[in-house]
PyMOL Python script that loads the backbone (N, CA, C, O; Angstrom):
from pymol import cmd

cmd.read_pdbstr("""\
ATOM      1  N   MET A   1     -69.735-112.382   5.296  1.00  0.00           N
ATOM      2  CA  MET A   1     -68.793-112.377   6.385  1.00  0.00           C
ATOM      3  C   MET A   1     -67.497-113.027   5.914  1.00  0.00           C
ATOM      4  O   MET A   1     -67.477-114.198   5.535  1.00  0.00           O
ATOM      5  N   SER A   2     -66.444-112.269   5.942  1.00  0.00           N
ATOM      6  CA  SER A   2     -65.147-112.834   5.612  1.00  0.00           C
ATOM      7  C   SER A   2     -64.108-112.255   6.558  1.00  0.00           C
ATOM      8  O   SER A   2     -64.229-111.125   7.031  1.00  0.00           O
ATOM      9  N   LEU A   3     -63.097-113.049   6.819  1.00  0.00           N
ATOM     10  CA  LEU A   3     -62.063-112.646   7.746  1.00  0.00           C
ATOM     11  C   LEU A   3     -60.745-113.226   7.278  1.00  0.00           C
ATOM     12  O   LEU A   3     -60.628-114.435   7.077  1.00  0.00           O
ATOM     13  N   ASN A   4     -59.766-112.381   7.106  1.00  0.00           N
ATOM     14  CA  ASN A   4     -58.440-112.847   6.751  1.00  0.00           C
ATOM     15  C   ASN A   4     -57.655-113.086   8.031  1.00  0.00           C
ATOM     16  O   ASN A   4     -57.530-112.196   8.873  1.00  0.00           O
ATOM     17  N   VAL A   5     -57.135-114.280   8.165  1.00  0.00           N
ATOM     18  CA  VAL A   5     -56.378-114.641   9.350  1.00  0.00           C
ATOM     19  C   VAL A   5     -54.917-114.746   8.953  1.00  0.00           C
ATOM     20  O   VAL A   5     -54.561-115.488   8.038  1.00  0.00           O
ATOM     21  N   TYR A   6     -54.080-114.001   9.644  1.00  0.00           N
ATOM     22  CA  TYR A   6     -52.662-114.016   9.365  1.00  0.00           C
ATOM     23  C   TYR A   6     -51.938-114.674  10.528  1.00  0.00           C
ATOM     24  O   TYR A   6     -52.388-114.609  11.672  1.00  0.00           O
ATOM     25  N   GLY A   7     -50.838-115.294  10.229  1.00  0.00           N
ATOM     26  CA  GLY A   7     -50.045-115.868  11.305  1.00  0.00           C
ATOM     27  C   GLY A   7     -49.885-117.360  11.169  1.00  0.00           C
ATOM     28  O   GLY A   7     -50.168-117.944  10.122  1.00  0.00           O
ATOM     29  N   TYR A   8     -49.435-117.955  12.224  1.00  0.00           N
ATOM     30  CA  TYR A   8     -49.062-119.360  12.263  1.00  0.00           C
ATOM     31  C   TYR A   8     -50.072-120.144  13.077  1.00  0.00           C
ATOM     32  O   TYR A   8     -50.444-119.747  14.181  1.00  0.00           O
ATOM     33  N   LYS A   9     -50.507-121.251  12.526  1.00  0.00           N
ATOM     34  CA  LYS A   9     -51.384-122.142  13.279  1.00  0.00           C
ATOM     35  C   LYS A   9     -50.515-123.193  13.947  1.00  0.00           C
ATOM     36  O   LYS A   9     -49.868-123.998  13.276  1.00  0.00           O
ATOM     37  N   GLY A  10     -50.506-123.180  15.258  1.00  0.00           N
ATOM     38  CA  GLY A  10     -49.650-124.081  16.013  1.00  0.00           C
ATOM     39  C   GLY A  10     -50.050-125.533  15.844  1.00  0.00           C
ATOM     40  O   GLY A  10     -51.218-125.848  15.616  1.00  0.00           O
ATOM     41  N   ARG A  11     -49.097-126.385  15.955  1.00  0.00           N
ATOM     42  CA  ARG A  11     -49.317-127.828  15.886  1.00  0.00           C
ATOM     43  C   ARG A  11     -49.266-128.398  17.294  1.00  0.00           C
ATOM     44  O   ARG A  11     -48.764-127.758  18.218  1.00  0.00           O
ATOM     45  N   GLY A  12     -49.783-129.589  17.443  1.00  0.00           N
ATOM     46  CA  GLY A  12     -49.751-130.222  18.750  1.00  0.00           C
ATOM     47  C   GLY A  12     -51.135-130.342  19.351  1.00  0.00           C
ATOM     48  O   GLY A  12     -52.146-130.144  18.677  1.00  0.00           O
ATOM     49  N   ARG A  13     -51.160-130.668  20.620  1.00  0.00           N
ATOM     50  CA  ARG A  13     -52.447-130.851  21.286  1.00  0.00           C
ATOM     51  C   ARG A  13     -53.141-129.512  21.477  1.00  0.00           C
ATOM     52  O   ARG A  13     -52.480-128.484  21.624  1.00  0.00           O
ATOM     53  N   PRO A  14     -54.471-129.519  21.476  1.00  0.00           N
ATOM     54  CA  PRO A  14     -55.203-128.280  21.737  1.00  0.00           C
ATOM     55  C   PRO A  14     -55.028-127.841  23.189  1.00  0.00           C
ATOM     56  O   PRO A  14     -54.746-128.661  24.062  1.00  0.00           O
ATOM     57  N   GLN A  15     -55.196-126.558  23.439  1.00  0.00           N
ATOM     58  CA  GLN A  15     -55.061-126.043  24.789  1.00  0.00           C
ATOM     59  C   GLN A  15     -56.184-126.594  25.659  1.00  0.00           C
ATOM     60  O   GLN A  15     -57.300-126.815  25.190  1.00  0.00           O
ATOM     61  N   LYS A  16     -55.869-126.814  26.935  1.00  0.00           N
ATOM     62  CA  LYS A  16     -56.887-127.275  27.875  1.00  0.00           C
ATOM     63  C   LYS A  16     -57.802-126.116  28.227  1.00  0.00           C
ATOM     64  O   LYS A  16     -57.374-124.965  28.316  1.00  0.00           O
ATOM     65  N   VAL A  17     -59.055-126.443  28.423  1.00  0.00           N
ATOM     66  CA  VAL A  17     -60.017-125.455  28.893  1.00  0.00           C
ATOM     67  C   VAL A  17     -60.392-125.807  30.324  1.00  0.00           C
ATOM     68  O   VAL A  17     -60.149-126.927  30.776  1.00  0.00           O
ATOM     69  N   TRP A  18     -60.980-124.863  31.033  1.00  0.00           N
ATOM     70  CA  TRP A  18     -61.301-125.025  32.443  1.00  0.00           C
ATOM     71  C   TRP A  18     -62.181-126.246  32.675  1.00  0.00           C
ATOM     72  O   TRP A  18     -61.961-127.003  33.621  1.00  0.00           O
ATOM     73  N   ASN A  19     -63.175-126.439  31.815  1.00  0.00           N
ATOM     74  CA  ASN A  19     -64.117-127.543  31.987  1.00  0.00           C
ATOM     75  C   ASN A  19     -63.411-128.889  31.887  1.00  0.00           C
ATOM     76  O   ASN A  19     -63.753-129.817  32.621  1.00  0.00           O
ATOM     77  N   ASP A  20     -62.437-129.013  30.998  1.00  0.00           N
ATOM     78  CA  ASP A  20     -61.679-130.257  30.888  1.00  0.00           C
ATOM     79  C   ASP A  20     -60.898-130.536  32.168  1.00  0.00           C
ATOM     80  O   ASP A  20     -60.805-131.686  32.598  1.00  0.00           O
ATOM     81  N   CYS A  21     -60.342-129.502  32.773  1.00  0.00           N
ATOM     82  CA  CYS A  21     -59.595-129.675  34.023  1.00  0.00           C
ATOM     83  C   CYS A  21     -60.515-130.121  35.160  1.00  0.00           C
ATOM     84  O   CYS A  21     -60.140-130.974  35.964  1.00  0.00           O
ATOM     85  N   VAL A  22     -61.695-129.557  35.227  1.00  0.00           N
ATOM     86  CA  VAL A  22     -62.652-129.931  36.272  1.00  0.00           C
ATOM     87  C   VAL A  22     -63.074-131.387  36.100  1.00  0.00           C
ATOM     88  O   VAL A  22     -63.122-132.138  37.075  1.00  0.00           O
ATOM     89  N   LYS A  23     -63.378-131.787  34.874  1.00  0.00           N
ATOM     90  CA  LYS A  23     -63.776-133.174  34.631  1.00  0.00           C
ATOM     91  C   LYS A  23     -62.656-134.144  34.986  1.00  0.00           C
ATOM     92  O   LYS A  23     -62.914-135.208  35.548  1.00  0.00           O
ATOM     93  N   GLU A  24     -61.431-133.791  34.666  1.00  0.00           N
ATOM     94  CA  GLU A  24     -60.287-134.649  34.996  1.00  0.00           C
ATOM     95  C   GLU A  24     -60.107-134.757  36.509  1.00  0.00           C
ATOM     96  O   GLU A  24     -59.838-135.841  37.026  1.00  0.00           O
ATOM     97  N   ASP A  25     -60.255-133.636  37.224  1.00  0.00           N
ATOM     98  CA  ASP A  25     -60.131-133.666  38.685  1.00  0.00           C
ATOM     99  C   ASP A  25     -61.225-134.520  39.320  1.00  0.00           C
ATOM    100  O   ASP A  25     -60.956-135.270  40.259  1.00  0.00           O
ATOM    101  N   ILE A  26     -62.443-134.416  38.823  1.00  0.00           N
ATOM    102  CA  ILE A  26     -63.553-135.209  39.351  1.00  0.00           C
ATOM    103  C   ILE A  26     -63.309-136.690  39.094  1.00  0.00           C
ATOM    104  O   ILE A  26     -63.565-137.522  39.964  1.00  0.00           O
ATOM    105  N   ARG A  27     -62.819-137.022  37.908  1.00  0.00           N
ATOM    106  CA  ARG A  27     -62.533-138.411  37.587  1.00  0.00           C
ATOM    107  C   ARG A  27     -61.408-138.959  38.462  1.00  0.00           C
ATOM    108  O   ARG A  27     -61.478-140.095  38.931  1.00  0.00           O
ATOM    109  N   ARG A  28     -60.375-138.153  38.680  1.00  0.00           N
ATOM    110  CA  ARG A  28     -59.229-138.585  39.482  1.00  0.00           C
ATOM    111  C   ARG A  28     -59.616-138.804  40.945  1.00  0.00           C
ATOM    112  O   ARG A  28     -59.110-139.726  41.585  1.00  0.00           O
ATOM    113  N   LYS A  29     -60.503-137.970  41.476  1.00  0.00           N
ATOM    114  CA  LYS A  29     -60.944-138.102  42.873  1.00  0.00           C
ATOM    115  C   LYS A  29     -61.982-139.200  43.059  1.00  0.00           C
ATOM    116  O   LYS A  29     -62.224-139.629  44.188  1.00  0.00           O
ATOM    117  N   GLY A  30     -62.602-139.664  41.976  1.00  0.00           N
ATOM    118  CA  GLY A  30     -63.609-140.712  42.079  1.00  0.00           C
ATOM    119  C   GLY A  30     -64.938-140.202  42.591  1.00  0.00           C
ATOM    120  O   GLY A  30     -65.652-140.926  43.284  1.00  0.00           O
ATOM    121  N   VAL A  31     -65.282-138.976  42.264  1.00  0.00           N
ATOM    122  CA  VAL A  31     -66.527-138.360  42.724  1.00  0.00           C
ATOM    123  C   VAL A  31     -67.599-138.582  41.665  1.00  0.00           C
ATOM    124  O   VAL A  31     -67.325-138.476  40.469  1.00  0.00           O
ATOM    125  N   ASP A  32     -68.827-138.892  42.101  1.00  0.00           N
ATOM    126  CA  ASP A  32     -69.923-139.024  41.158  1.00  0.00           C
ATOM    127  C   ASP A  32     -71.072-138.104  41.552  1.00  0.00           C
ATOM    128  O   ASP A  32     -71.013-137.423  42.575  1.00  0.00           O
ATOM    129  N   SER A  33     -72.106-138.091  40.737  1.00  0.00           N
ATOM    130  CA  SER A  33     -73.208-137.148  40.957  1.00  0.00           C
ATOM    131  C   SER A  33     -74.008-137.480  42.216  1.00  0.00           C
ATOM    132  O   SER A  33     -74.617-136.581  42.796  1.00  0.00           O
ATOM    133  N   ASP A  34     -74.027-138.726  42.654  1.00  0.00           N
ATOM    134  CA  ASP A  34     -74.753-139.086  43.877  1.00  0.00           C
ATOM    135  C   ASP A  34     -74.101-138.463  45.112  1.00  0.00           C
ATOM    136  O   ASP A  34     -74.786-138.134  46.081  1.00  0.00           O
ATOM    137  N   MET A  35     -72.784-138.303  45.076  1.00  0.00           N
ATOM    138  CA  MET A  35     -72.088-137.681  46.199  1.00  0.00           C
ATOM    139  C   MET A  35     -72.425-136.200  46.321  1.00  0.00           C
ATOM    140  O   MET A  35     -72.369-135.638  47.414  1.00  0.00           O
ATOM    141  N   ALA A  36     -72.772-135.571  45.211  1.00  0.00           N
ATOM    142  CA  ALA A  36     -73.085-134.151  45.230  1.00  0.00           C
ATOM    143  C   ALA A  36     -74.347-133.854  46.040  1.00  0.00           C
ATOM    144  O   ALA A  36     -74.512-132.742  46.541  1.00  0.00           O
ATOM    145  N   ALA A  37     -75.228-134.827  46.169  1.00  0.00           N
ATOM    146  CA  ALA A  37     -76.458-134.638  46.935  1.00  0.00           C
ATOM    147  C   ALA A  37     -76.189-134.600  48.438  1.00  0.00           C
ATOM    148  O   ALA A  37     -76.927-133.948  49.176  1.00  0.00           O
ATOM    149  N   ASP A  38     -75.161-135.277  48.896  1.00  0.00           N
ATOM    150  CA  ASP A  38     -74.811-135.312  50.313  1.00  0.00           C
ATOM    151  C   ASP A  38     -73.613-134.387  50.538  1.00  0.00           C
ATOM    152  O   ASP A  38     -72.491-134.723  50.160  1.00  0.00           O
ATOM    153  N   ARG A  39     -73.844-133.242  51.143  1.00  0.00           N
ATOM    154  CA  ARG A  39     -72.828-132.200  51.277  1.00  0.00           C
ATOM    155  C   ARG A  39     -71.606-132.664  52.067  1.00  0.00           C
ATOM    156  O   ARG A  39     -70.480-132.328  51.700  1.00  0.00           O
ATOM    157  N   ASP A  40     -71.801-133.420  53.131  1.00  0.00           N
ATOM    158  CA  ASP A  40     -70.669-133.883  53.936  1.00  0.00           C
ATOM    159  C   ASP A  40     -69.770-134.830  53.143  1.00  0.00           C
ATOM    160  O   ASP A  40     -68.545-134.721  53.197  1.00  0.00           O
ATOM    161  N   VAL A  41     -70.379-135.753  52.412  1.00  0.00           N
ATOM    162  CA  VAL A  41     -69.598-136.679  51.587  1.00  0.00           C
ATOM    163  C   VAL A  41     -68.867-135.917  50.489  1.00  0.00           C
ATOM    164  O   VAL A  41     -67.706-136.204  50.197  1.00  0.00           O
ATOM    165  N   TRP A  42     -69.549-134.937  49.877  1.00  0.00           N
ATOM    166  CA  TRP A  42     -68.948-134.139  48.811  1.00  0.00           C
ATOM    167  C   TRP A  42     -67.724-133.388  49.321  1.00  0.00           C
ATOM    168  O   TRP A  42     -66.675-133.401  48.676  1.00  0.00           O
ATOM    169  N   ARG A  43     -67.849-132.740  50.463  1.00  0.00           N
ATOM    170  CA  ARG A  43     -66.728-131.971  51.003  1.00  0.00           C
ATOM    171  C   ARG A  43     -65.554-132.865  51.372  1.00  0.00           C
ATOM    172  O   ARG A  43     -64.401-132.521  51.116  1.00  0.00           O
ATOM    173  N   SER A  44     -65.849-134.012  51.973  1.00  0.00           N
ATOM    174  CA  SER A  44     -64.745-134.892  52.354  1.00  0.00           C
ATOM    175  C   SER A  44     -64.071-135.510  51.119  1.00  0.00           C
ATOM    176  O   SER A  44     -62.886-135.839  51.169  1.00  0.00           O
ATOM    177  N   SER A  45     -64.797-135.668  50.035  1.00  0.00           N
ATOM    178  CA  SER A  45     -64.224-136.254  48.828  1.00  0.00           C
ATOM    179  C   SER A  45     -63.456-135.250  47.988  1.00  0.00           C
ATOM    180  O   SER A  45     -62.504-135.615  47.299  1.00  0.00           O
ATOM    181  N   THR A  46     -63.861-133.993  48.040  1.00  0.00           N
ATOM    182  CA  THR A  46     -63.252-133.004  47.148  1.00  0.00           C
ATOM    183  C   THR A  46     -62.245-132.103  47.838  1.00  0.00           C
ATOM    184  O   THR A  46     -61.516-131.387  47.151  1.00  0.00           O
ATOM    185  N   TYR A  47     -62.169-132.103  49.160  1.00  0.00           N
ATOM    186  CA  TYR A  47     -61.259-131.221  49.865  1.00  0.00           C
ATOM    187  C   TYR A  47     -59.819-131.670  49.643  1.00  0.00           C
ATOM    188  O   TYR A  47     -59.504-132.855  49.761  1.00  0.00           O
ATOM    189  N   CYS A  48     -58.957-130.724  49.325  1.00  0.00           N
ATOM    190  CA  CYS A  48     -57.550-131.027  49.094  1.00  0.00           C
ATOM    191  C   CYS A  48     -56.737-129.975  49.834  1.00  0.00           C
ATOM    192  O   CYS A  48     -56.753-128.806  49.450  1.00  0.00           O
ATOM    193  N   ALA A  49     -56.026-130.367  50.891  1.00  0.00           N
ATOM    194  CA  ALA A  49     -55.277-129.410  51.708  1.00  0.00           C
ATOM    195  C   ALA A  49     -54.003-128.941  51.026  1.00  0.00           C
ATOM    196  O   ALA A  49     -53.558-127.815  51.252  1.00  0.00           O
ATOM    197  N   GLU A  50     -53.412-129.789  50.193  1.00  0.00           N
ATOM    198  CA  GLU A  50     -52.153-129.431  49.561  1.00  0.00           C
ATOM    199  C   GLU A  50     -52.405-128.966  48.126  1.00  0.00           C
ATOM    200  O   GLU A  50     -53.016-129.694  47.344  1.00  0.00           O
ATOM    201  N   PRO A  51     -51.944-127.769  47.770  1.00  0.00           N
ATOM    202  CA  PRO A  51     -52.081-127.341  46.376  1.00  0.00           C
ATOM    203  C   PRO A  51     -51.137-128.140  45.484  1.00  0.00           C
ATOM    204  O   PRO A  51     -50.101-128.625  45.941  1.00  0.00           O
ATOM    205  N   ARG A  52     -51.494-128.273  44.228  1.00  0.00           N
ATOM    206  CA  ARG A  52     -50.641-129.011  43.304  1.00  0.00           C
ATOM    207  C   ARG A  52     -49.517-128.196  42.826  1.00  0.00           C
ATOM    208  O   ARG A  52     -48.701-128.672  42.037  1.00  0.00           O
TER     209      ARG A  52
END
""", "prot")
cmd.dss("prot")
cmd.show_as("cartoon", "prot")
cmd.util.cbc("prot")
cmd.orient("prot")
């Protein structure tokens, strides 16, 4: 298996992936796994009326 790669390898930080964004949002909201068991607490903690 060989592959020739042409082009430029960008410098800087790696691109964000969806999972990283979800983890950051959970950390910012202060949500933990115990809250996930209680649906009412989960909804009140994660609901955001204003889009970013």
